[in-house]
Steps between C-alpha positions, in 0.01 A plus 500: 500500500658824382277505192188451717609785726557733203162412351335555838657846529382594151148378576488698825630815329236472231226445758613801703489724193154375404361526854643849542346631179180312421280670758541848356539407134146588397517841671811616311367534146267745331133416539214537250349850507770619738503879530796566728853371530589149601519436872823642637774263617770758575536840663583651162171385349311615810643851454409495130144397583470770767625767260260380231206512741602846618520628142161347422342692789679820402398469134139433602493814712647706213243362254216576741633853557529573128158345433348711776654819357375415150148432622499822704617706203251336262209565736604838640629667184291358216311740277165435667622557858738782405360690200750782545846341487783633712774696327765396756835444328697354789485417869825506695380269778377231260818516294712458813287206614514311170878550492582415861254213547648279221849566639387387846338189352818411308711542814260277694538236229876544465591440866371138528603430140864593558498318834381181325748544215786534748382191689499300176834616366701504826586131522549393864764259623406180322487160666544324165547575130337337199576573138205489259588476130235550232514293182270463203277376655566378852686599816821365645590531869842489662577470873855631554466502880402134527751301300478667158229280352261606227189380323248611240127554555277423202126530463300178522244418233137431589550125513798541737397769746269303728319739737732794432342800321510506121782701336662544844603143582873422475704183533728655765472805722719756669495386863566749780455497878232707668592819691829523313632800306576371151704705255423410139751576226304521176644476150426345160690293247331611177237777503343716768272315742344612827492312830166574669338355810180693586453363854849626595470836323801408283552594135850535355615503137743229392739666255773312310845607614375666816433389857197667658421456867175462686398339826213359696424353842209258494290518815312173457550162342325393183528467125517834319466557128621772267585543132746669271367855465699622200400404146785267404388300198247254373478299825503795738166390645644159587782608730363469856678538833427277798646568844458257788531663843563237766608479861874534560536134598330393176725733302814349654375154406422616146848652460662173604292319237556765231877492544491133404235524230623801304838529337753737653559823310849487355522867404300671772751782558532584131124490461449757773770720350412475131136397526541241228265219403570225756691209353466267794312175460142550620230259598 
């Protein structure tokens, strides 16, 4: 009876994860001929998209202004329209304008840029912490707040991936609850990697011997895909990241299952201190 109950719990946890993520899975990857960013799933990515759109408008206006000035000068001061050229050597007003105007433009760009940078780097009070460790060539995840379990996430080959996208499908995923501030400690065990999740606006280098911090707060459930974004060796292109964002009830059920399925980390404290290659038994 106990075995049936345990199997039932595992089945329900798996179903909750699938139900919570399948509906949005197709919307959370890059699309053919896509021009803009992936659809935002966090406030951080929304701010990045807004800044990018603002800069695009500003750059377009600058290009149009410069083009207009060039066309005016070519038409107004060419040899045919102006056979007697001006001998003016300088113009104080114009020199002031072309000095002050770029300064104003840079200030206009700097204010939202620094605001966004501060928002990204000032990590809020986290609801949970996950450690992401880059290896050649896969990712390992540790959950110190939920029983110190860990597991690896490896890319699935074409004959294994089912309906998951090619080169992004993994056998396991980082699972997090929706509307939860997640602090991610990022490091590497061999060479420099980079943990990147476009839909969350997250990109953090994984450096051996160092713990870097980043964070995200997913605003909707779904399956989200990213990749290692630092050239790290021959299989760099085959090091995807998959994050499943589920409802909090589904996450609690998944944690209960994961604590049984994955081996407990025997050296979790020393790993966080020394950032060494995990020696715990992994699934």
